[in-house]
C-alpha positions as CSV (number, residue, x, y, z in Angstrom):
1,X,0.0,0.0,0.0
2,X,1.4,3.4,-1.1
3,X,1.6,5.9,1.8
4,X,0.2,9.3,1.1
5,X,2.3,12.0,2.9
6,X,0.3,15.0,4.1
7,X,0.6,18.3,6.0
8,X,-2.0,20.6,7.5
9,X,-2.0,24.4,7.6
10,X,-4.8,25.5,10.0
11,X,-4.8,28.2,12.7
12,X,-7.5,26.7,14.9
13,X,-5.8,24.3,17.3
14,X,-8.8,21.9,17.7
15,X,-9.2,21.6,14.0
16,X,-5.5,21.3,13.3
17,X,-4.9,18.6,15.9
18,X,-8.2,16.9,15.0
19,X,-7.1,16.6,11.3
20,X,-3.7,15.3,12.3
21,X,-5.3,12.6,14.5
22,X,-7.8,11.7,11.8
23,X,-5.2,11.4,9.1
24,X,-2.7,9.4,11.1
25,X,-5.4,6.9,12.0
26,X,-5.5,5.6,8.4
27,X,-3.0,3.0,7.3
28,X,-2.4,4.7,3.9
29,X,-2.0,8.2,5.3
30,X,0.7,9.9,7.3
31,X,0.6,13.5,8.6
32,X,3.8,14.3,10.6
33,X,3.7,18.1,10.2
34,X,1.0,20.7,11.0
35,X,1.4,24.4,10.9
36,X,-0.6,27.2,12.6
37,X,0.0,29.9,10.1
38,X,0.8,30.5,6.4
39,X,4.2,31.9,7.4
40,X,5.0,28.6,9.2
41,X,3.6,26.6,6.4
42,X,5.6,28.4,3.8
43,X,8.9,27.5,5.5
44,X,7.8,24.0,6.6
45,X,6.2,22.8,3.3
46,X,9.4,23.7,1.4
47,X,11.7,22.1,4.0
48,X,9.6,18.9,4.4
49,X,7.5,18.7,1.2
50,X,4.4,16.5,1.5
51,X,2.4,15.2,-1.4
52,X,-0.8,16.8,-0.3
53,X,-1.5,19.9,1.9
54,X,-4.8,20.4,3.6
55,X,-4.9,24.2,3.6
56,X,-7.2,26.6,5.4
57,X,-7.8,29.9,3.6
58,X,-8.5,32.4,6.4
59,X,-5.3,32.5,8.4
60,X,-3.7,35.2,10.6
61,X,-1.3,37.2,8.5
62,X,-0.7,35.7,5.0
63,X,-3.8,33.9,3.6
64,X,-3.8,30.3,2.7
65,X,-4.2,31.2,-1.0
66,X,-1.1,33.3,-1.0
67,X,0.9,30.6,0.8
68,X,-0.2,28.1,-1.7
69,X,0.7,30.4,-4.6
70,X,4.2,30.9,-3.3
71,X,4.8,27.2,-2.5
72,X,3.4,26.2,-5.9
73,X,5.9,28.5,-7.6
74,X,8.7,26.4,-6.1
75,X,7.0,23.0,-5.8
76,X,4.4,22.8,-8.6
77,X,3.9,19.1,-8.0
78,X,2.6,19.6,-4.5
79,X,-1.2,19.3,-4.3
80,X,-3.5,21.5,-2.2
81,X,-6.9,20.6,-0.8
82,X,-8.5,23.8,0.4
83,X,-10.4,23.2,3.7
84,X,-12.4,26.2,4.6
85,X,-15.8,27.7,5.6
86,X,-15.7,30.0,2.5
87,X,-18.1,29.0,-0.2
88,X,-18.5,32.4,-2.0
89,X,-17.6,32.4,-5.7
90,X,-14.8,34.9,-5.3
91,X,-12.8,32.9,-2.7
92,X,-13.4,29.7,-4.7
93,X,-12.0,31.1,-7.9
94,X,-9.1,32.8,-6.3
95,X,-8.1,29.5,-4.8
96,X,-8.6,27.5,-8.0
97,X,-6.7,30.2,-10.0
98,X,-3.8,30.0,-7.5
99,X,-3.5,26.3,-8.1
100,X,-5.9,24.5,-5.7
101,X,-6.5,20.9,-6.7
102,X,-9.6,20.4,-4.5
103,X,-12.0,22.4,-2.4
104,X,-13.7,21.0,0.7
105,X,-15.9,22.8,3.2
106,X,-15.2,22.4,6.9
107,X,-18.6,20.9,7.5
108,X,-17.5,17.8,5.6
109,X,-17.6,14.5,7.5
110,X,-14.4,12.7,8.5
111,X,-15.1,10.0,5.9
112,X,-15.6,12.7,3.2
113,X,-12.2,14.3,4.1
114,X,-10.4,11.0,3.8
115,X,-12.2,10.2,0.5
116,X,-11.3,13.6,-0.9
117,X,-7.6,13.1,-0.1
118,X,-7.5,9.7,-1.7
119,X,-9.4,11.0,-4.7
120,X,-6.9,13.8,-5.0
121,X,-4.0,11.4,-4.8
122,X,-5.4,9.4,-7.6
123,X,-5.6,12.4,-9.9
124,X,-9.2,13.6,-9.1
125,X,-10.3,17.1,-8.2
126,X,-12.6,16.6,-5.1
127,X,-15.1,19.3,-4.2
128,X,-18.0,19.7,-1.8
129,X,-21.3,19.5,-3.7
130,X,-22.1,23.2,-3.0
131,X,-18.8,24.2,-4.4
132,X,-19.1,22.0,-7.5
133,X,-22.5,23.5,-8.2
134,X,-21.1,27.1,-8.1
135,X,-18.1,26.1,-10.4
136,X,-20.4,24.5,-12.9
137,X,-22.9,27.4,-12.7
138,X,-20.1,29.9,-13.4
139,X,-19.5,28.3,-16.8
140,X,-23.2,28.4,-17.8
141,X,-24.0,31.7,-19.5
142,X,-27.1,33.3,-18.0
143,X,-28.8,36.2,-19.8
144,X,-30.8,38.7,-17.9
145,X,-34.5,37.9,-17.6
146,X,-36.2,40.2,-20.1
147,X,-38.0,43.2,-18.6
148,X,-41.1,42.3,-20.6
149,X,-41.4,39.0,-18.8
150,X,-44.0,40.4,-16.4
151,X,-41.8,39.9,-13.4
152,X,-40.7,42.5,-10.8
153,X,-37.1,43.5,-10.6
154,X,-36.6,41.3,-7.5
155,X,-38.4,38.4,-9.1
156,X,-36.1,38.6,-12.1
157,X,-33.1,38.6,-9.8
158,X,-34.3,35.5,-8.0
159,X,-34.9,33.8,-11.3
160,X,-31.4,34.7,-12.6
161,X,-29.9,33.1,-9.5
162,X,-32.1,30.0,-10.0
163,X,-30.7,29.8,-13.5
164,X,-27.1,29.7,-12.1
165,X,-28.0,26.7,-10.0
166,X,-28.1,28.3,-6.6
167,X,-30.2,26.8,-3.8
168,X,-32.9,28.9,-2.1
169,X,-30.7,29.6,0.9
170,X,-27.8,30.7,-1.3
171,X,-30.2,33.0,-3.2
172,X,-31.3,34.5,0.1
173,X,-27.7,35.0,1.1
174,X,-26.9,36.8,-2.2
175,X,-30.0,39.1,-1.9
176,X,-30.0,39.6,1.9
177,X,-33.4,38.0,2.3
178,X,-34.7,34.9,4.1
179,X,-35.3,31.5,2.5
180,X,-39.0,32.0,3.2
181,X,-39.0,35.2,1.2
182,X,-37.2,33.5,-1.6
183,X,-39.9,30.8,-1.7
184,X,-42.6,33.5,-1.8
185,X,-40.9,35.2,-4.8
186,X,-40.6,31.8,-6.6
187,X,-44.3,31.1,-5.9
188,X,-45.2,34.5,-7.5
189,X,-42.8,33.8,-10.4
190,X,-44.5,30.4,-11.1
191,X,-48.0,32.0,-10.9
192,X,-47.1,34.9,-13.2
193,X,-45.4,32.7,-15.8
194,X,-48.1,30.0,-15.5
195,X,-45.6,27.2,-14.8
196,X,-45.2,24.5,-12.3
197,X,-41.4,24.1,-11.8
198,X,-38.0,25.7,-12.1
199,X,-37.3,24.2,-15.6
200,X,-40.5,25.5,-17.0
201,X,-40.0,28.9,-15.4
202,X,-36.5,29.2,-16.9
203,X,-37.5,28.1,-20.3
204,X,-40.5,30.5,-20.4
205,X,-38.6,33.5,-18.9
206,X,-35.5,33.2,-21.0
207,X,-37.5,32.4,-24.1
208,X,-39.6,35.6,-23.7
209,X,-38.5,38.3,-26.2
């Protein structure tokens, strides 16, 4: 069995030590080094290069993204699994543009973390479902809902976010409204467009000219 050599860069002690313990419990994984900051990681990762780094983004001082960028410049073969609470599009694409090989949210289960590391080692690009949805949605061109669709400005905004694949809660977060309010807007959209579901709504709205 090939051993996968890992390192963790995470400023929260409980998470850092928890990850170290979790990874070292697996027969095919070893994590001898953990770092509490990007500055520590920048030195340690180059001195004792692992195959895969589990990297937090929000760190005191230098960010995890900048640390990864600098390490990748010298060790392009090193792989990075971003492990973070951030799921906004800007952070995701900054990380991927800087060279991240995978992106996992911190609410992932222990089994999912292990699965992601093994997938990454085998050449995959593991991502939490919510992250993958945002990435796919970003490549899907979405036109503005026509003004003559009969929908209000806010209803058109909600429908455009639906077209990008966002969940109700994510739409609410983007617009600063509750999930319940999003549902009300969607109910009104369906009624005004005389449709029964999201697919019909999108087809009718974006087909309106």
